[in-house]
N, C-alpha and C positions, 0 to 999 in steps of 0.2 A: 504494500500500500504506500503510495507516494504522498508527498505533502498535500498536493491538490485534492486527492481523494479523501484524505483524512479531514481536511478543511471542509470539504463539501458534505461529508457524512455528519460531522459535528453540526454544521449549519442546519441540515435537515432535521436532526433530532431537537435542536434548539427551537426551531419553529413549531414543532409538535408540542413542546413543553410550555411555550408561551408564558415565560416568567415575566413578572412586572418589576421594574426598578423600585427600590425602597427610597422613599423621600424622607429626609431627616434634617433637623436643624442642628446648629452647633450646641455643644454642651459645656456649661461653665466649668465643671470639674476637669474635664479632659483638656480644656483650653489652658488650664494652669500648667499641665504637664508640657503642652506644646511650648508655652512661654519659657519653660525651663530648658528647652532645647531637645526634647524627646519626641520622635514620631511614634504614632500609636497604631498597632495592628492587632487583629484578633487571631488567635491560634485555634482555628476550628474549620471543619467542613460542614458543620450543621447549619443549614440554611435557616430553618425556623428559629433555632436558638440565637443565631446571629442577628436576626431581624429585631429581636427584643432589645438589643443593646446598641445597635448600630446608630451612629450619628456622624455628622460631617467632620468631626475631628479625627475619625479613623480613616486611614488611607489604604490599607491592604489587609488581606487575610492570608494566613499560612496553612497549608495542608501538608500531609505526609502520608506514607504508606499506611500507617495505623489509622489516621483520621479518615482517609479515603475508604479504608476497609470498613470502618464503622458505618459509613453511609451506604456502602454497597450491601452490607448485611441487613439493612432495613428492608431490602427487597424493592427499593424504589426504581432500580434500573433492570429488574428481571426481564421485563418485556423488551427493553432495548437490547439486552444481551441476546435474546431470542432472535430479534430482527437482524442484529449484527452477525449472528452465526450464519445466516443465509448470505449476507454480503461477502463473507470470507470463507465460504464453503469449499473453495478450491485450494485453500491454504492448509498445509499439514497441521494437525491438531495442536501440537505444542506451540507453533508459531501463531496459530489462530487465537489461542488463549492470550498470548502476549499482545497481539494486535488489538483484541477487544479490551484488555486491561488498559492499554494506551488510549484507546478511544474513550473509555469511561473517565480516565484521568483528565483528558482534554475537555470532555463534555462537562464534567462536574466543575472543573476550574472555570470554564466559560460561563456556566450558570452563575457562579459566584461573582465573576467580573461584571456580568450584565445586571444582576439583581442589586449589587452594592456599588456599581460604577467605581470599582477599586482595582488596584493591582492584586494579583493572586500568585502566591508562591507555590508552584507545583513540582512534585518530586518524581524522579525517574524510577523505573523498575529496579528493584534491588539486585537483579542479575547483572546490572551494568556497573556496579560499584568499582570493579577492577578492570573495566573495559574502556580504554581511551577512545577507540573508534566508535564504540557504541554510545558513549556519553556525548560525543560530538554529533553523531548522526541523529540519535533520538532526541537529544536536547534541542537541536536545530528544528527537527520535525515538530516537536511539541510546541516550541516557541512560536513557530510560524502559524499555528492555529489561531493565536491571539496575541500578536506582537505588541499591541498597544497596552496589554494588561499583564501578560505572563512574565514571571521571574522563574528561572529554572533552578531547582534545588539539586545540588551535587554533594555527596557525602565526602568527608575527609578520608582519603586514601592517597597513596602515592600517585596512582593512576587518576584519581579524582582531581588532584591538583593540576595535572596536565590537561585532562579533558576540559576542566573548567576554564583554564587559560585559553584553550582553543575556542571555546564558546565566547569568552570575553573578546578575543581578537576578531570575532565576527560581529561584535556589537551587541551580543546577547547578554542581558543582565543575569547574573548568577547569584543565588543565595547559597553560600558554601556552608554546609551544615554538619551536625554531629561533632562539635568541638567542645572541649572541656578545659582549655588552658590558654594562657597568653601566648605560649610558644607555638601552639598549633595555629592560632589566629595570625601570628606574625608570618609564619610560613605561608599560610593561605593568602594573606594580603599582598605579599611580595611576589610569590610564584604564580598563583592563580589570578590575582587581581580581580576578585569578584566584586560585584556591587555591594554585597552584604556577607558578613561572616557571623558566627554565633558563639556564645557560651551557654551551654545547657546547665544553668546554675542550680536548678532544683535537683538534678540528679547527682551533682557533687555533694550537696547537703545530705541526700539520701544515702550516698556511699558512706559518709561519716557516721550517720545514725545507724544504719543497718549493720555496720561492722564494729560498732561500739568503739570507734577511734577517738571520739571526742565530741564536742558540741557541734551540731549541724548548723547552728546559728551563724550566719554571716559569711561562711567560707565561700559559698557560691557568689555572693555579692562582692566579696573582696576580690575574687578572681575576675569577675566581670569588670569591676572598676579599674583594676590593674591592666586588664586587656585594653580597655578604652584608652587609658593613658598611653600605652604602647602604640596603638593605632593613631592616636592624635599626633604623636611625635613623628611617625612615618608620614602622615599627611602634611605636616608642616615642612618636612623635608622633600615634599612632592614626589614621594616614592610610591604612594598608593592613594586611592580615593575610597577604599573600602569602609563601609559603615558597619558598626557593631550592633547586633541584635541580642538583647537579653531574652533568652528563651528558657523554656521549661520552668516558668515562674509558677510557684506552688501556692502562694498566698499573697493577699493584697499588701501586707506590710512590707514585703520585699521591694515594692515599687518605691518606698520612701528611703531605701538605702542605695538607690541607683541613680543619683542625680547626674544629669548630663550624658547619660548613655544615649547613643544615637537613636535606638529603636527598642520599644517594648513590643513583644508579641504575647498576648495574654489569652489564656483559656477563658471561656465564657464565665465560669464560676469566679475566677479571680477578678475579672472586670466588674461583675455584678457586686461582689463584696467591696471592691474599692469605691464603687458608686455609693454604696450604702454607708460606709464608714467615713469616707472623706468628702462627701458631698457638701457639707456645711463649713468646711475649713476655709479661711480667708486666703491661705496659701499652703502649698504642699509642705508638710513638716519633714523635710529631708534630714537624714541623720547620717552620722559616721558609722560604718559597719563595725568598727572596733576590731579586736584581736580574736583569732580563732584559738580555742583551747583544745589541747590534745589529751587523751586519757592514757597516762602511763606508757606512752610510746613516743619516741622522738621523731622529728621531721625527717631525719636522715634514714630512719628505718622504714618509713612509709614513702619517702620521696615526694611528699605532698608539696614541697616548695617548688617542684617543677610545674605545678598548676599556675603559679603566679610569677615565676621567674623566667626571664628570657636571657639566656647567657650569650656570650659573644660567638660561640660555635654555631648556635642555632641561627643567629643573625647572619653569620658568614655563609651558611648553607642557603638561606633565603635570598640573600643579596646576589649570590653566584648565579641563581636562576631567575633573577628579577627581569633581565632583558633577553635571556636566551633559555627557553624552557628545556627541561630534560628531554631526551629522545624517547625515554621509556621510564616506567616506574622503577625498573631494575636499576637504571642509572642513578636515580634519586636515592634508592635504598642503599646502593653501594657507597655513595658519598657519605650518607648518614652513618653507615657502618664504619667507614674509614675514619670519620671524625669522632667516633666513640659515642654516637647518638642513635644507635640502632634501636634503642628503647622506644623511639617515637614511631617507628614502623615495624613492630615486632612480627616475626613470621612464626605462626603457630603450626605445630604438627597436628596430626589427626586427633590424638587424644586431648590435646589442649583446646582444639576447636570444640570438641564435645563438651569439655569442661566449661568453656566460656558460654556456650549455648545453654548449658544446664543452670548456670548462675542466674540467667534472666537479665533484665535491664541493668541491674546493679551487681557488679562483680563481688564475689566473696573474697575478702582480703586474704584470709588464711590460705586460700588456694593458690595465691600468687605471691605471697610474701617473699619466698626464696628468690623468685625471678626478679622481683622488684629490687631486692637488696643487691643483686648481681648486675643491675642495670640492663637486664634482658627485656624488660617491659616497664611500664609506668602506669600510674593511676589514670592519666588522661587517655593513654592508649587503650587500656582495658575498658574504660567507659565507652570509648568510641567503638571498639569491637563488639561489646555487649549490645550497644545500640543498633549496630548494623545487623546483628543476628536477630534481634527482636523485631526490627522492621522486616527482615527477610521472612520471619515466621508469619507476620501479619499479611505480607504480600502473598504468601502461600495460601493462606485462608481465603483471600480475595480471589486468587487464581482458581482455587478449588470450587468456589461458588460458580465461576464462569464455566468450569469444566462440567459441573453437575447440570447446569442449564443446557449445555451443548449435548449432553447425554440424553436429557429429557426430550430434546428436539430431534434426536437422530432416529 
């Protein structure tokens, strides 16, 4: 299926759905955040839920494999899957499933763009995370469905850095995602040059809490603010224009510890709670996150300082590929290894892959403590890999629903 056919098929289904644009006025609370320098997005694919909170101060929505899967599992696109199966009946089944998944992504993103007249961050299929050519091909294909509104999400991998840079070089805005540290964001900003990068701050706090490593309060916020400082410095040096997104926000109070972060992307519950608790304040009560407290374990044993510290070696790697991107993920991996920073792109064997998959979204520290102490991996890398496999699992559930509908129609 080429770009023109995907565009035309999405247009046909959009006409059948006949969505109406939401009309809204500015909101005094959210305008206070805008005045503080932060752009506001909603982190959801739930159309009806977003309608209840949407106002003119919001400018975008973010979706991902998990959020899209939640919408697909509601059954709202089952008839469209059935119709699409006929359109792609001459394609081999495995490829047909991927083409329909791409169609649903493009269609749902286009509905969000039309209903809210907003930018929409749409994520590629998880099978593409380590596929440079696939990222470029399908990222371009997806962007061209709605170039006025779509931002393409690419996950942090060595290949993702290269694929994202190729999209950037084509003028395609990229939201570089699944990052958990300042050093990951610096690498992304200089090598991939995305329009946006992320700190998933809520998952950092969950890692601390779930593993009983210390207080989960403020560590995600500290990492986010430190990352913003690093990106601001690079922007002043005219080395990047990447804006930082504070993602994986878990509660409304976190918004008050993130002054001057470029973008908030908020789940609906967080936005609703912020509206309830902060609506009557004359100005946002921004606070200093303070210090992170560790429980009977030193920073050197956990390597937690790598979340907020960007050393000269990481900067050197990033700057080396700032103007000339690596030819392959392997080239980037080799340089990181030669520089003693292979922990940022750890290569797992089969048993380790099964272990990180079994950990779920939040890695179990004791399973990885030895490798962390030997600099074979790091907390930010483990959170990234755990996130990738969690998204992969949700993508598989989505793909299986498509597969089941195809079987029902056969």
